[in-house]
C-alpha positions as CSV (number, residue, x, y, z in Angstrom):
1,X,18.5,14.7,7.7
2,X,17.5,18.3,7.1
3,X,15.6,19.5,4.1
4,X,18.7,21.5,2.8
5,X,20.8,18.3,3.2
6,X,18.3,16.3,1.4
7,X,18.0,18.8,-1.4
8,X,21.7,19.1,-1.9
9,X,22.4,15.3,-1.7
10,X,19.6,14.5,-4.2
11,X,20.9,17.1,-6.6
12,X,24.5,15.7,-6.4
13,X,23.1,12.2,-7.1
14,X,20.8,13.6,-9.9
15,X,23.8,15.1,-11.7
16,X,25.7,11.8,-11.3
17,X,22.8,10.0,-13.0
18,X,22.6,12.5,-15.8
19,X,26.3,12.4,-16.4
20,X,26.1,8.5,-16.4
21,X,23.6,8.6,-19.2
22,X,20.2,8.6,-17.5
23,X,18.0,10.6,-19.8
24,X,14.4,11.8,-19.3
25,X,11.9,9.0,-19.4
26,X,14.5,6.3,-18.7
27,X,13.6,3.9,-15.9
28,X,15.7,3.6,-12.7
29,X,14.9,0.7,-10.4
30,X,15.3,0.5,-6.7
31,X,15.3,-2.5,-4.3
32,X,15.8,-1.6,-0.6
33,X,14.5,-1.8,2.9
34,X,13.5,1.4,4.6
35,X,16.4,3.9,4.9
36,X,17.3,7.5,4.4
37,X,19.4,6.7,1.3
38,X,16.2,5.6,-0.4
39,X,14.7,9.1,0.1
40,X,17.8,10.7,-1.4
41,X,17.6,8.4,-4.4
42,X,13.9,8.9,-5.0
43,X,14.2,12.7,-5.3
44,X,17.4,12.3,-7.4
45,X,15.8,10.0,-9.9
46,X,12.9,12.5,-10.4
47,X,15.2,15.5,-10.5
48,X,17.2,13.8,-13.3
49,X,14.0,13.2,-15.3
50,X,14.2,9.4,-14.7
51,X,11.2,7.2,-13.9
52,X,11.3,5.6,-10.5
53,X,10.5,1.9,-10.3
54,X,10.6,1.0,-6.6
55,X,10.4,-2.8,-6.3
56,X,8.7,-4.1,-3.2
57,X,11.4,-5.7,-1.0
58,X,8.9,-8.5,-0.2
59,X,8.7,-9.6,-3.8
60,X,10.1,-13.0,-4.7
61,X,13.1,-13.3,-7.0
62,X,11.0,-14.4,-10.0
63,X,8.8,-11.3,-9.7
64,X,11.8,-9.1,-9.3
65,X,13.3,-10.5,-12.5
66,X,9.9,-10.0,-14.3
67,X,9.7,-6.3,-13.2
68,X,13.3,-5.6,-14.3
69,X,12.8,-7.4,-17.7
70,X,9.6,-5.4,-18.3
71,X,10.8,-1.9,-17.4
72,X,14.4,-2.3,-18.7
73,X,16.0,0.0,-16.2
74,X,19.3,1.8,-17.2
75,X,20.3,2.0,-13.5
76,X,19.5,0.3,-10.3
77,X,19.8,1.3,-6.6
78,X,19.9,-1.6,-4.2
79,X,20.4,-2.0,-0.4
80,X,23.6,-3.8,0.6
81,X,21.6,-6.5,2.4
82,X,19.7,-7.4,-0.8
83,X,22.6,-8.2,-3.1
84,X,23.3,-11.8,-2.1
85,X,19.7,-12.8,-2.5
86,X,19.6,-11.6,-6.1
87,X,22.5,-13.5,-7.7
88,X,20.3,-14.7,-10.6
89,X,18.9,-11.3,-11.3
90,X,20.3,-9.5,-14.3
91,X,21.2,-6.0,-13.1
92,X,21.7,-3.0,-15.5
93,X,25.2,-1.8,-16.0
94,X,24.9,1.2,-13.6
95,X,24.5,-0.1,-10.1
96,X,24.5,2.0,-6.9
97,X,24.6,0.4,-3.5
98,X,22.7,2.2,-0.7
99,X,22.4,1.6,3.0
100,X,25.2,0.4,5.3
101,X,27.9,-1.3,3.2
102,X,29.4,-4.5,4.8
103,X,33.1,-4.1,5.2
104,X,32.9,-0.5,4.0
105,X,33.3,-1.3,0.3
106,X,31.0,-2.3,-2.6
107,X,31.3,-5.3,-4.8
108,X,32.3,-4.2,-8.3
109,X,30.7,-3.1,-10.6
110,X,28.5,-1.4,-8.0
111,X,29.3,2.1,-6.8
112,X,28.7,3.4,-3.3
113,X,26.2,6.1,-2.8
114,X,28.3,7.5,0.1
115,X,31.3,7.8,-2.3
116,X,29.2,9.6,-4.9
117,X,27.9,12.1,-2.3
118,X,31.3,12.7,-0.8
119,X,32.7,13.4,-4.3
120,X,30.1,16.2,-4.7
121,X,29.2,17.7,-8.0
122,X,29.7,21.3,-9.4
123,X,26.3,22.9,-10.0
124,X,24.4,20.8,-7.6
125,X,23.3,23.7,-5.5
126,X,21.7,25.4,-8.5
127,X,20.2,22.3,-10.3
128,X,16.7,22.9,-11.7
129,X,14.4,20.0,-12.4
130,X,12.7,20.1,-15.8
131,X,9.7,18.0,-16.4
132,X,6.1,18.6,-17.3
133,X,2.9,17.6,-15.4
134,X,2.2,14.8,-17.9
135,X,5.7,13.4,-17.8
136,X,6.1,10.0,-16.2
137,X,7.5,10.1,-12.7
138,X,7.1,6.5,-11.5
139,X,5.9,3.0,-12.3
140,X,4.4,1.2,-9.3
141,X,4.1,-2.6,-9.2
142,X,1.6,-3.5,-6.5
143,X,1.2,-7.3,-6.9
144,X,3.6,-9.9,-5.8
145,X,3.3,-12.6,-8.5
146,X,4.5,-12.7,-12.0
147,X,1.1,-13.6,-13.4
148,X,-0.7,-10.6,-11.9
149,X,2.0,-8.0,-11.5
150,X,1.2,-4.9,-13.6
151,X,3.2,-1.6,-13.6
152,X,0.9,1.4,-13.0
153,X,2.1,4.6,-14.5
154,X,2.1,7.8,-12.3
155,X,2.8,11.2,-13.7
156,X,4.5,14.2,-11.9
157,X,1.1,16.0,-12.1
158,X,-0.6,13.2,-10.2
159,X,2.0,13.2,-7.4
160,X,1.9,17.0,-7.2
161,X,-1.9,17.4,-7.1
162,X,-2.3,14.5,-4.7
163,X,0.4,16.0,-2.4
164,X,-1.3,19.4,-2.2
165,X,-4.8,17.8,-1.7
166,X,-3.6,15.4,1.0
167,X,-1.7,18.1,3.0
168,X,-4.8,20.3,2.9
169,X,-7.3,17.6,3.9
170,X,-5.1,16.3,6.7
171,X,-4.0,19.8,7.8
172,X,-0.3,18.9,7.8
173,X,2.0,21.5,9.3
174,X,5.8,21.8,9.9
175,X,5.1,20.7,13.5
176,X,3.8,17.2,12.4
177,X,5.9,14.1,12.9
178,X,4.7,11.4,10.6
179,X,5.7,7.7,10.7
180,X,6.4,5.8,7.4
181,X,5.9,2.0,7.7
182,X,5.1,0.6,4.3
183,X,7.7,0.4,1.5
184,X,8.1,3.2,-0.9
185,X,6.9,0.9,-3.6
186,X,3.3,1.7,-2.4
187,X,1.5,4.8,-3.5
188,X,0.5,5.6,0.1
189,X,4.1,5.7,1.3
190,X,5.3,7.9,-1.6
191,X,2.3,10.2,-1.0
192,X,3.2,10.5,2.7
193,X,6.8,11.2,1.8
194,X,5.9,14.0,-0.6
195,X,3.3,15.4,1.8
196,X,5.8,15.6,4.6
197,X,8.3,17.4,2.5
198,X,5.6,19.8,1.1
199,X,4.4,20.6,4.6
200,X,7.9,20.8,6.1
201,X,7.0,18.1,8.5
202,X,9.3,15.4,10.0
203,X,9.1,11.9,8.5
204,X,10.3,9.0,10.7
205,X,11.2,5.9,8.7
206,X,10.0,2.6,10.4
207,X,11.6,-0.5,8.9
208,X,10.3,-3.0,11.4
209,X,6.6,-3.8,11.3
210,X,6.6,-5.8,14.5
211,X,3.7,-4.4,16.4
212,X,5.7,-3.7,19.6
213,X,8.3,-1.8,17.5
214,X,5.7,0.3,15.7
215,X,3.9,1.2,19.0
216,X,7.3,2.0,20.5
217,X,8.1,4.4,17.7
218,X,4.6,6.1,18.0
219,X,5.4,6.8,21.6
220,X,9.2,7.6,21.6
221,X,9.0,9.8,18.5
222,X,5.8,11.5,19.5
223,X,4.2,10.7,16.2
224,X,1.3,13.0,15.2
225,X,0.2,11.3,12.0
226,X,0.0,7.7,10.8
227,X,-1.2,6.3,7.4
228,X,-1.8,2.6,7.6
229,X,-4.0,-0.3,6.5
230,X,-6.7,-1.7,8.8
231,X,-4.8,-5.0,8.8
232,X,-1.8,-3.4,10.6
233,X,-4.0,-2.1,13.4
234,X,-5.7,-5.5,13.8
235,X,-2.2,-7.2,13.8
236,X,-1.1,-4.8,16.6
237,X,-4.2,-5.7,18.7
238,X,-3.6,-9.4,18.1
239,X,0.1,-9.6,18.7
240,X,0.7,-6.8,21.2
241,X,-1.9,-6.6,23.9
242,X,0.0,-3.8,25.7
243,X,-1.1,-1.5,22.9
244,X,-4.6,-1.1,24.4
245,X,-3.1,0.2,27.7
246,X,-1.0,2.9,26.1
247,X,-1.8,6.6,25.8
248,X,-1.0,8.5,22.6
249,X,-1.5,12.2,23.5
250,X,0.6,13.4,20.4
251,X,-1.2,11.3,17.8
252,X,-3.3,14.0,16.1
253,X,-4.7,11.8,13.3
254,X,-4.6,8.4,11.6
255,X,-5.7,7.8,8.0
256,X,-7.0,4.4,7.0
257,X,-7.2,3.1,3.5
258,X,-7.0,-0.1,1.4
259,X,-9.6,-2.5,2.8
260,X,-12.7,-3.0,4.9
261,X,-12.3,-2.4,8.6
262,X,-14.9,-4.4,10.6
263,X,-16.9,-2.0,12.7
264,X,-16.2,-3.8,16.0
265,X,-12.4,-3.5,15.4
266,X,-12.7,0.1,14.3
267,X,-14.6,1.1,17.4
268,X,-12.1,-0.8,19.6
269,X,-9.3,1.2,18.0
270,X,-11.3,4.4,18.4
271,X,-11.6,3.6,22.1
272,X,-7.8,3.3,22.5
273,X,-7.1,6.4,20.3
274,X,-9.9,8.4,21.8
275,X,-8.1,11.8,21.3
276,X,-7.1,11.0,17.7
277,X,-8.9,12.1,14.5
278,X,-9.8,9.3,12.1
279,X,-9.7,9.9,8.3
280,X,-11.3,7.0,6.5
281,X,-10.1,7.0,2.9
282,X,-10.6,5.0,-0.4
283,X,-8.5,4.8,-3.4
284,X,-6.7,2.5,-5.8
285,X,-3.2,2.8,-7.2
286,X,-4.8,3.3,-10.7
287,X,-6.6,6.3,-9.3
288,X,-4.3,7.2,-6.4
289,X,-6.8,8.9,-4.1
290,X,-10.6,9.0,-4.4
291,X,-12.5,9.8,-1.3
292,X,-12.1,10.8,2.4
293,X,-14.3,10.8,5.4
294,X,-13.1,13.5,7.9
295,X,-13.2,13.2,11.7
296,X,-16.2,15.6,11.7
297,X,-18.3,13.0,9.9
298,X,-16.9,9.9,11.6
299,X,-19.9,9.2,13.9
300,X,-22.6,10.5,11.6
301,X,-21.4,8.4,8.6
302,X,-19.8,5.4,10.3
303,X,-18.8,2.8,7.8
304,X,-18.4,5.3,5.0
305,X,-15.1,6.2,3.2
306,X,-16.4,9.7,2.6
307,X,-16.9,12.2,-0.2
308,X,-14.9,12.6,-3.4
309,X,-11.7,14.6,-3.0
310,X,-11.4,17.9,-5.0
311,X,-11.5,17.3,-8.7
312,X,-12.7,13.7,-8.3
313,X,-16.1,12.3,-9.5
314,X,-17.3,8.9,-8.1
315,X,-20.0,6.9,-9.8
316,X,-21.6,3.6,-9.0
317,X,-22.6,1.5,-12.1
318,X,-24.4,-1.8,-12.6
319,X,-23.2,-4.6,-14.8
320,X,-24.5,-2.8,-17.9
321,X,-22.6,0.3,-17.0
322,X,-25.7,2.3,-16.0
323,X,-25.8,4.5,-12.9
324,X,-27.0,2.9,-9.7
325,X,-29.6,4.6,-7.5
326,X,-28.5,5.6,-3.9
327,X,-28.1,2.6,-1.7
328,X,-27.7,0.2,-4.7
329,X,-24.5,-1.8,-4.8
330,X,-22.4,-1.6,-8.0
331,X,-18.9,-1.1,-9.3
332,X,-17.0,2.0,-8.1
333,X,-15.9,4.2,-11.0
334,X,-13.4,7.0,-10.5
335,X,-13.2,9.9,-13.0
336,X,-11.5,13.2,-12.9
337,X,-8.3,14.0,-11.0
338,X,-5.5,11.4,-10.2
339,X,-6.3,8.9,-13.0
340,X,-3.2,7.0,-14.0
341,X,-2.1,7.2,-17.7
342,X,-2.4,3.4,-17.7
343,X,-0.3,0.3,-17.3
344,X,3.3,0.0,-18.5
345,X,3.5,-2.0,-21.7
346,X,0.0,-3.4,-21.2
347,X,-3.5,-2.6,-22.4
348,X,-5.8,-1.0,-19.9
349,X,-8.4,-3.6,-20.6
350,X,-11.6,-3.2,-18.6
351,X,-9.9,-1.0,-16.0
352,X,-9.2,2.2,-18.0
353,X,-12.2,3.1,-20.0
354,X,-15.0,5.7,-20.3
355,X,-12.4,8.4,-19.3
356,X,-12.0,6.8,-15.8
357,X,-10.9,3.9,-13.7
358,X,-13.3,1.0,-13.3
359,X,-11.9,-0.1,-9.9
360,X,-13.2,-3.7,-9.7
361,X,-14.5,-2.7,-6.2
362,X,-18.2,-2.9,-5.2
363,X,-19.7,0.0,-3.3
364,X,-22.7,2.2,-2.9
365,X,-23.5,5.9,-2.5
366,X,-26.0,7.3,0.0
367,X,-28.4,10.1,-0.8
368,X,-25.7,12.7,0.3
369,X,-23.0,11.3,-2.0
370,X,-21.0,9.5,0.7
371,X,-19.3,6.4,-0.6
372,X,-19.5,3.0,1.2
373,X,-17.0,0.3,0.2
374,X,-18.6,-3.1,0.2
375,X,-16.0,-5.6,-1.1
376,X,-13.7,-6.5,-4.0
377,X,-15.5,-7.7,-7.1
378,X,-12.9,-10.1,-8.2
379,X,-12.7,-12.2,-5.0
380,X,-16.0,-13.7,-5.8
381,X,-16.2,-17.5,-5.7
382,X,-19.0,-19.1,-7.8
383,X,-20.1,-22.3,-6.3
384,X,-23.1,-24.6,-7.1
385,X,-24.8,-21.6,-8.7
386,X,-24.2,-19.2,-5.8
387,X,-21.9,-16.2,-5.6
388,X,-19.7,-16.5,-2.5
389,X,-17.6,-13.6,-1.3
390,X,-14.6,-14.5,0.9
391,X,-15.0,-11.3,2.9
392,X,-18.5,-12.4,4.1
393,X,-17.1,-15.7,5.4
394,X,-14.2,-13.9,7.0
395,X,-16.5,-11.5,8.7
396,X,-18.5,-14.4,10.2
397,X,-15.4,-16.1,11.4
398,X,-14.1,-12.9,13.0
399,X,-17.3,-12.6,14.9
400,X,-16.5,-15.8,16.7
401,X,-15.2,-15.4,20.2
402,X,-11.5,-16.1,20.4
403,X,-10.8,-15.4,16.7
404,X,-8.4,-12.6,16.0
405,X,-8.1,-12.7,12.2
406,X,-9.4,-14.9,9.4
407,X,-8.7,-15.3,5.7
408,X,-10.5,-17.3,3.0
409,X,-9.2,-18.4,-0.4
410,X,-10.5,-20.5,-3.2
411,X,-8.9,-23.9,-3.6
412,X,-9.0,-26.5,-6.4
413,X,-12.3,-27.0,-8.2
414,X,-14.2,-29.9,-6.6
415,X,-16.7,-30.3,-9.5
416,X,-19.3,-28.2,-7.8
417,X,-17.0,-25.1,-7.8
418,X,-13.8,-24.1,-6.0
419,X,-13.1,-25.5,-2.6
420,X,-13.3,-22.9,0.2
421,X,-10.3,-22.9,2.5
422,X,-10.3,-20.9,5.7
423,X,-7.4,-19.8,7.8
424,X,-8.0,-18.7,11.4
425,X,-5.7,-16.9,13.9
426,X,-6.8,-17.3,17.5
427,X,-6.3,-14.4,20.0
428,X,-3.5,-14.8,22.5
429,X,-5.8,-15.9,25.4
430,X,-7.9,-18.5,23.5
431,X,-7.5,-22.1,22.5
432,X,-9.5,-22.9,19.4
433,X,-10.2,-26.2,17.7
434,X,-11.2,-26.8,14.1
435,X,-14.3,-28.7,15.3
436,X,-15.4,-25.7,17.3
437,X,-15.0,-23.4,14.3
438,X,-16.8,-25.8,12.1
439,X,-19.7,-26.0,14.5
440,X,-19.8,-22.2,14.6
441,X,-19.9,-21.9,10.8
442,X,-22.7,-24.4,10.6
443,X,-24.8,-22.2,12.9
444,X,-24.0,-19.0,11.1
445,X,-23.4,-19.7,7.4
446,X,-25.5,-21.2,4.6
447,X,-24.3,-24.6,3.3
448,X,-22.8,-23.2,0.2
449,X,-20.5,-20.8,2.2
450,X,-19.2,-23.5,4.5
451,X,-15.4,-23.8,4.4
452,X,-14.2,-27.2,3.1
453,X,-11.1,-26.9,5.2
454,X,-10.1,-24.9,8.3
455,X,-6.5,-24.4,9.3
456,X,-5.5,-22.7,12.6
457,X,-2.4,-20.6,12.2
458,X,-0.4,-18.5,14.7
459,X,-0.2,-15.7,12.0
460,X,-1.2,-15.0,8.4
461,X,1.2,-13.9,5.7
462,X,1.0,-10.3,4.8
463,X,2.0,-8.1,1.9
464,X,4.4,-5.2,2.3
465,X,1.5,-2.9,3.2
466,X,0.2,-5.3,5.8
467,X,-2.8,-6.7,3.9
468,X,-3.4,-10.4,4.2
469,X,-1.5,-12.0,1.4
470,X,-4.1,-14.5,-0.1
471,X,-1.7,-15.3,-3.0
472,X,0.9,-16.4,-0.5
473,X,-1.6,-18.5,1.4
474,X,-2.6,-20.2,-1.9
475,X,1.1,-20.9,-2.7
476,X,1.6,-22.4,0.7
477,X,-1.3,-24.7,0.3
478,X,0.0,-26.0,-3.0
479,X,3.4,-26.9,-1.6
């Protein structure tokens, strides 16, 4: 689809929404797998002045119901393949089916996007969007459970500023060919979409996250830019050994964000992508984008997630809210550009205060102002008087020969604190036993960090953006 075709199609759809009663500020929901129709609808909703609520297609039905009840959408776009799985969900009156329609017809009362576009709309070619920088553009739900799912508000100004900054930092040009893997319910995917359009680049939509398919697209589509979580790269290594033998002469850069990347795995990836620039980034959905380490500093500041982006101030504070000295670990606080207006229908609590975002992440600054992400603050397990961080146990397990990935969660309280449950994925060439893993842990971990149970799994559940889904692991354990 060309830019002119996208512009016209989204304008036709925007006029349809306006004439169907969608007014500025009204929410419009979307539930879909990756497809071009999604892109048309995203721009149409924003052109019409509506507020995009893209629901992660990996959400369970109870969470989908929760999101729809909370945002009260006046219209909903849904992929044809999702309708039968949502029979108990109460849809708004205006429903538009996108993607390939089975049998070529929609089930009433839904309308077909193809039919709407084919009908056209007078005035579509001259439609002008009217919204201010502070007007709401989207509500993003990043968590997959009803108990923790919060809608994060994003304004048009945040999208606009983040798009310009991202394109400049990454040096995006019309010659770029970017791959989009995660659902558009994630801020990173939306940012990449808008950056591609702003730069005039080509965006390739990748619905399958099977490692072999992702690598195949990188090669066949001559991808030049890839924004992904470290977990996805580790999954590619674990499940597709052929990746390490491939050459990627067109891959100009990758950007990495969202979680820690063990140095050993990072250097292994750098060895495969030896001609590719690495941009190490940090940010939360509440603050969109915070820092970036450019390829020029990769070796000199290995392990860092870089300097604050233009307009951003990063501070590290202790438990009393006082500034930490260089090298001292404390909570990461983001102030300045890209700060969300807050949560939808919820109080900002301890997150939005002091004119910034208290991220709940622990980090440190060096004496040059470079940020180092340490771990999540809220994953801490308190046990027999000790503070235990799952990431530290995971790092130990992943240092064991033959272990590809590991995840640690807190189980039921044993009386001395929550039980520690570990899940381990062996690499393809190794046979592991729980006894061997237990012996390894006894040699490398203090007694209070010893897992109470160890399960060997062929794979770990992941969220839509390929992070390990610890909540899903916890639910599986309770079944």
